[in-house]
C-alpha positions in Angstrom: 103.5 72.9 100.6 105.5 75.2 102.9 103.3 78.2 103.9 105.3 81.4 103.2 104.2 85.0 103.9 105.9 88.3 103.7 105.8 91.9 104.8 107.2 94.5 102.3 107.4 98.0 103.8 108.8 101.1 102.1 111.7 102.7 103.9 110.3 106.2 103.6 109.7 107.4 107.1 109.2 106.2 110.7 108.1 102.6 111.0 104.3 102.7 111.1 102.0 100.8 113.5 100.1 99.7 110.4 103.2 98.0 109.1 103.7 96.2 112.4 100.1 95.2 112.4 100.4 93.6 109.0 103.7 92.0 109.9 102.2 90.5 113.0 99.4 88.8 111.2 101.7 87.5 108.4 104.2 86.3 111.0 101.5 84.5 113.1 99.8 83.0 110.1 103.1 81.5 108.9 104.3 80.3 112.3 100.9 78.7 113.0 101.4 76.5 109.9 105.0 75.8 110.6 105.9 78.1 107.7 108.3 81.0 106.8 108.0 84.7 107.2 110.0 87.0 104.8 110.9 90.7 105.0 111.3 92.5 101.7 112.1 96.2 101.3 110.1 98.1 98.6 112.5 100.9 97.9 111.7 101.7 94.3 110.9 105.3 95.3 114.6 106.3 95.4 113.9 109.9 96.2 112.2 109.1 99.5 113.8 105.8 100.5 116.6 105.9 103.1 118.9 103.5 104.9 118.0 105.2 108.2 114.4 104.4 107.7 115.2 100.8 106.6 117.2 100.2 109.8 114.4 101.7 111.9 112.1 99.1 110.3 114.5 96.3 111.2 114.9 97.6 114.8 111.2 98.1 115.4 110.0 94.7 114.2 112.8 93.0 116.2 111.8 95.0 119.3 108.3 93.6 118.8 109.7 90.0 118.6 108.9 89.5 115.0 111.9 87.8 113.4 112.0 87.0 109.7 113.5 83.9 108.1 114.9 85.8 105.0 115.5 89.4 104.3 118.0 92.1 103.4 120.0 91.8 106.6 119.9 88.1 107.1 120.0 86.9 103.5 118.1 84.0 102.0 117.8 81.8 98.9 115.6 84.1 96.9 117.4 87.4 97.3 118.2 90.2 96.8 115.4 91.3 99.2 115.6 95.0 98.2 113.6 95.9 95.1 116.2 98.4 94.0 118.7 95.5 93.6 116.3 93.5 91.4 116.0 95.8 88.4 117.5 93.2 85.9 114.9 90.6 87.2 112.0 93.0 86.5 113.3 93.9 83.1 113.3 90.3 82.1 109.6 90.0 82.8 108.8 93.4 81.2 110.4 92.2 78.0 108.4 89.0 78.1 105.1 90.9 78.6 105.9 93.3 75.7 106.9 90.4 73.5 103.7 88.6 74.3 101.7 91.7 73.5 100.4 91.9 77.1 102.3 95.2 77.7 103.3 98.1 75.5 105.5 101.2 75.5 103.9 104.5 76.2 105.4 107.8 75.2 102.6 110.1 76.4 103.8 113.3 78.1 102.6 114.4 81.6 100.8 117.3 79.9 98.8 115.0 77.6 97.9 112.6 80.5 96.8 115.5 82.6 94.6 116.8 79.8 93.0 113.4 79.3 92.3 113.0 83.0 90.7 116.5 83.1 88.4 115.6 80.2 87.4 112.4 81.8 86.7 114.1 85.1 84.6 116.8 83.4 82.6 114.0 81.7 82.3 112.2 85.1 84.1 109.2 83.7 86.5 106.8 85.4 89.9 108.4 85.0 92.2 105.9 83.2 94.7 105.8 80.4 93.0 106.0 77.0 95.2 103.6 75.2 96.8 106.2 72.9 100.1 104.4 72.5 98.7 100.8 72.7 98.6 100.4 68.9 102.1 101.6 68.1 104.0 99.3 65.7 107.2 97.7 66.8 109.1 99.7 64.3 107.8 103.0 65.6 108.5 102.0 69.2 112.1 101.0 68.2 112.6 104.3 66.4 111.4 106.5 69.2 113.3 104.6 71.9 116.5 104.8 69.8 115.9 108.5 69.5 116.0 108.7 73.3 112.3 109.6 73.8 111.2 109.1 77.4 108.7 106.2 77.8 107.1 103.9 80.3 105.7 100.4 79.9 102.0 99.8 80.6 100.0 96.6 80.9 97.1 95.8 78.6 93.7 95.5 80.3 90.6 94.0 78.6 88.2 96.6 77.3 85.2 94.5 78.5 84.4 91.8 81.0 84.9 91.4 84.7 87.6 90.2 87.0 86.3 87.8 89.6 88.6 86.8 92.4 88.3 85.3 95.8 89.4 86.7 99.1 89.6 84.4 102.1 87.7 86.7 104.4 85.3 88.3 101.9 84.4 85.6 99.4 84.1 86.2 95.7 84.6 89.8 94.5 83.8 91.2 91.1 85.4 94.3 89.5 84.7 95.3 85.9 87.8 95.8 83.8 86.3 99.1 82.7 87.3 100.4 86.1 90.9 99.2 85.8 93.7 101.5 84.5 96.4 100.4 82.0 98.9 100.4 84.9 102.4 101.6 84.4 104.7 98.6 85.1 108.1 100.1 84.4 108.8 103.8 85.0 110.9 106.0 82.7 113.9 105.6 85.1 113.8 101.9 84.6 112.4 101.2 88.1 109.3 99.0 88.4 106.1 100.2 90.0 104.6 98.4 93.0 102.2 96.4 90.8 104.9 94.7 88.7 107.4 94.2 91.5 105.0 92.7 94.0 103.8 90.1 91.5 107.3 89.1 90.3 108.7 89.1 93.8 105.9 87.1 95.4 106.1 84.5 92.8 109.9 84.1 92.8 110.0 84.1 96.6 107.4 81.4 96.8 104.8 83.4 98.7 101.7 81.2 99.2 99.5 83.6 101.1 99.2 87.4 100.8 97.9 89.1 103.9 97.7 92.9 103.3 95.4 95.8 103.9 92.0 96.1 102.3 93.0 99.3 100.5 94.7 96.9 97.9 91.4 95.2 97.0 90.8 97.5 94.0 94.3 96.7 92.6 93.8 92.9 92.6 92.5 92.8 89.0 95.8 94.2 87.8 97.7 91.5 89.7 95.3 88.8 88.5 96.1 89.8 84.9 99.8 89.8 85.5 99.7 86.3 87.1 97.7 85.1 84.1 100.0 86.8 81.5 103.0 85.3 83.1 101.4 81.9 83.5 101.9 81.7 87.3 99.5 80.5 90.0 98.2 83.2 92.3 98.7 83.1 96.0 95.7 83.0 98.3 94.5 86.5 99.2 93.6 87.7 102.7 92.8 91.4 102.9 92.9 92.6 106.5 90.8 95.5 107.8 92.5 98.8 108.1 93.3 100.2 111.6 91.0 103.2 112.4 91.0 106.3 114.5 88.2 106.6 117.1 86.3 108.7 114.5 86.5 105.8 112.1 88.9 107.5 109.8 92.0 105.6 108.6 94.8 105.6 111.2 97.1 108.4 110.3 99.8 110.6 111.9 97.5 113.6 111.5 95.3 112.3 114.3 97.2 109.7 116.2 100.8 108.8 117.0 101.6 106.1 114.4 105.3 105.4 114.8 106.4 102.2 116.5 109.3 104.1 118.0 106.8 106.5 119.7 105.3 103.6 121.6 108.7 102.2 122.5 110.0 105.6 123.7 106.9 106.3 125.7 107.5 103.2 127.8 105.0 100.7 126.3 106.2 97.1 126.5 106.6 95.3 123.2 104.5 92.4 124.5 101.6 94.7 125.3 101.7 96.4 121.9 101.8 93.0 120.1 98.9 91.8 122.3 96.9 94.9 121.5 97.6 94.6 117.7 96.5 91.0 118.0 93.1 92.2 119.2 92.7 94.4 116.1 90.0 92.5 114.1 90.8 89.1 115.7 90.1 87.4 119.0 91.2 84.3 120.9 88.8 81.4 120.9 88.1 81.9 124.6 87.8 85.8 124.1 90.9 86.3 126.4 92.1 89.9 126.2 95.6 89.2 127.5 97.7 86.7 125.6 101.3 86.2 124.5 102.6 86.0 121.0 103.2 82.2 121.4 99.6 81.8 122.6 98.3 83.7 119.6 100.3 81.5 117.2 99.0 78.3 118.8 95.4 79.5 118.7 95.4 81.4 115.4 92.7 80.9 112.9 92.7 83.3 110.0 89.0 82.8 109.5 88.3 84.5 112.9 89.5 87.8 111.5 86.7 90.3 111.3 86.4 92.6 108.3 85.1 95.5 110.4 87.5 98.4 110.9 89.2 97.9 114.3 89.7 101.1 116.4 93.2 101.8 117.6 92.3 103.2 121.0 95.2 104.8 122.9 93.4 104.5 126.3 92.7 100.8 125.7 96.4 100.2 124.8 97.5 102.1 127.9 95.2 100.0 130.1 96.6 96.8 128.5 100.1 98.0 129.0 99.3 98.6 132.7 98.1 95.0 133.0 101.5 93.8 131.7 103.4 96.1 134.0 101.5 94.9 137.1 102.3 91.3 136.2 106.1 92.0 136.5 108.0 91.0 139.6 109.5 94.1 141.3 113.0 93.4 140.0 111.7 92.9 136.5 109.8 96.2 136.7 113.0 97.9 138.0 115.0 96.4 135.1 112.4 97.7 132.6 112.5 101.2 134.1 116.3 101.2 134.1 116.5 100.0 130.4 113.9 102.7 129.4 115.2 105.6 131.5 118.9 105.0 131.3 119.0 104.0 127.7 122.6 104.9 126.7 121.7 106.3 123.2 118.9 108.4 124.6 121.0 109.6 127.6 123.7 110.6 125.2 121.2 112.8 123.4 120.2 114.5 126.7 123.6 115.2 128.2 124.6 118.0 125.8 121.3 119.7 126.5 121.6 119.8 130.3 125.3 119.8 131.1 125.8 123.5 130.4 122.7 124.4 132.3 122.9 122.2 135.4 124.6 123.1 138.7 123.9 119.7 140.4 123.4 116.2 139.2 119.9 116.4 140.7 119.0 119.2 138.3 118.7 116.6 135.5 115.1 115.6 136.2 113.6 119.1 136.6 115.3 120.1 133.3 114.2 117.1 131.3 110.9 115.9 132.9 108.9 116.9 129.8 111.3 114.8 127.6 111.1 111.6 129.7 107.4 111.6 130.4 104.2 113.5 129.6 104.5 117.2 129.9 102.2 118.8 132.4 98.6 119.4 131.4 97.9 122.8 129.7 95.2 125.4 130.0 94.4 128.2 127.6 96.0 130.8 129.9 99.4 129.2 129.4 99.4 130.5 125.8 98.8 134.2 126.8 101.6 136.3 125.4 102.2 140.1 125.4 102.7 140.2 121.6 100.3 137.5 120.3 96.6 137.4 120.1 94.8 134.1 120.4 94.2 133.8 116.7 97.9 134.2 116.1 98.8 131.5 118.7 96.3 129.1 117.1 97.7 129.9 113.6 101.3 129.2 114.8 100.3 125.8 116.2 98.1 124.8 113.3 100.6 125.9 110.6 103.5 124.3 112.3 101.6 121.0 112.8 100.4 121.0 109.1 104.0 121.6 107.9 105.4 118.9 110.2 102.8 116.4 108.8 104.3 117.0 105.4 108.0 116.4 106.5 109.7 113.3 105.1 112.6 113.4 107.6 113.0 114.8 111.1 116.2 116.8 111.2 117.1 119.8 113.4 118.0 122.1 110.5 114.8 121.3 108.7 112.7 122.1 111.8 114.5 125.4 112.2 114.0 126.3 108.5 110.3 125.3 108.8 109.6 127.6 111.8 111.8 130.4 110.5 110.0 130.3 107.1 106.5 130.2 108.7 107.4 133.1 111.0 108.3 135.2 108.0 105.2 134.1 106.1 103.0 135.1 109.0 104.9 138.3 109.7 105.9 137.3 113.2 109.3 137.6 114.9 110.8 134.2 115.2 111.0 134.6 119.0 107.3 135.3 119.2 106.5 132.5 116.7 108.3 129.9 118.8 106.6 130.8 122.1 103.4 128.7 121.5 105.5 125.9 120.3 107.7 126.0 123.5 104.5 125.8 125.6 102.9 123.0 123.5 106.0 120.9 123.5 107.4 121.5 127.0 104.5 122.9 129.0 106.7 126.0 129.7 107.4 129.3 128.1 111.1 128.6 128.3 112.8 125.2 128.1 115.8 123.4 126.8 116.5 124.3 123.1 113.2 123.7 121.4 114.5 122.1 118.2 116.8 119.8 120.1 113.8 118.9 122.3 111.7 118.0 119.3 114.5 115.9 117.8 114.7 114.0 121.1 110.9 113.5 121.4 110.6 112.5 117.8 108.0 113.4 115.2 105.0 111.5 116.6 105.2 112.9 120.1 106.0 116.4 119.0 103.0 116.4 116.6 100.8 114.8 119.3 101.6 117.7 121.7 100.8 120.3 119.1 97.5 118.6 118.4 96.7 118.5 122.2 97.5 122.3 122.4 94.9 123.0 119.7 92.4 121.0 121.6 93.2 122.9 124.8 92.5 126.2 122.8 89.2 124.7 121.7 89.7 125.2 117.9 86.4 124.5 116.2 85.8 122.8 112.9 84.9 126.1 111.2 88.1 127.7 112.6 90.2 124.8 111.3 88.9 125.4 107.8 89.9 129.0 108.0 93.3 128.0 109.4 93.8 125.6 106.5 93.1 128.3 104.0 95.5 130.6 105.9 98.2 127.9 105.9 97.9 127.4 102.1 98.3 131.2 101.7 101.4 131.1 104.0 102.8 128.2 101.9 102.3 130.2 98.7 104.1 133.2 100.2 107.0 130.9 101.1 107.2 129.5 97.5 107.2 133.1 96.1 110.0 134.1 98.5 112.2 131.1 97.8 115.3 131.9 95.7 115.2 130.7 92.1 117.4 127.8 91.2 
């Protein structure tokens, strides 16, 4: 048997460190067994998926040295490797499940489903589909479909009994079927949900081992049923621990930089980042802290993975990166600096910002120092402003950060519209509203154009600087709750002020 693993990210934003972490362990496991590693793109969310995000995934994983044997950009025998291009394949198995009686058409409206969910919540019951359409006859289903009535396809779930499955790291796990929803398999637009697509794709692509995050444990019974309904053997399961913030919460962009491009642009070496992710829940047999990707592959034993939540510590990563930098020969170090500092694509972004403002070539560094490295440390007095009180400064920083956390793309016009709208909602002049943001991002009251600066820095670094500014201003937990309420009110005012379609 050829060991075959996969990583299947969604192209809906910046490539996430968590994606790289899962990719690393899938890659290492496959290579340690002389097997194959596949990259598959889960782009069934057509509204949020983008080719830009997909390319960023490719670039980031290659930067880390994780090369796949089959995927959308390199081809392979089991393609296509984008789910959006596999609709006909999924439909074939949906039809089979319906014909077997293991799935059924559901015509319930959103309003009915919301009402059922509300009733279940009020009764403190597990919220799940109540089976309303599960008994419809073939004739009625055909009539309603021919009439053009919107519908989805749901899987049947036993009313009683338990699902028992084995995880390589956690042993036998039992989940009652009473806790499992009658999952939608095919959406009204004809696109599959994750649960159908992942089972079909993993089987057809010959995946032998599934290494994924522990948040998917509760979904395993749905997948077990689908494998059984379709008569397929199930791959071995390995649910890895989730990366955590220092406060034990799940690693997220709201508390930590999570984009792989952030670490690349900040000057971390890919070897150091891979090494650090390798320490997340796993260790070398000799407990070595510094090791190469090849050394990890040679020594890898999946049973050495700990199920405890590993802490993604920025300081530890920086220390480790420093160890790698100090191992470089002087010329190697100079080459790394040159590649990072004089990166042609990044330099091309900088030139339009400084050319109209510089009088000498040497003016470049003073103008862009906060873009190429950490901006200077801040103090509360840096945010003093003739027209703004401290509460207003804090509200600007908090509301801008909260709105940025909700952004799906990072575009100049969107950032301008975001700040312009929030300025109006908080009854501040745009110039005054932008002052705290200038300080937080650049360390100055006046800098290069702020929106161009944020585009150059990227979403993670911009949000990180806003979070740091709130720390500098010593915003308490109680104050954050008040700010959150204020932000929701500002958002409501924005919705009310928006022109009708």
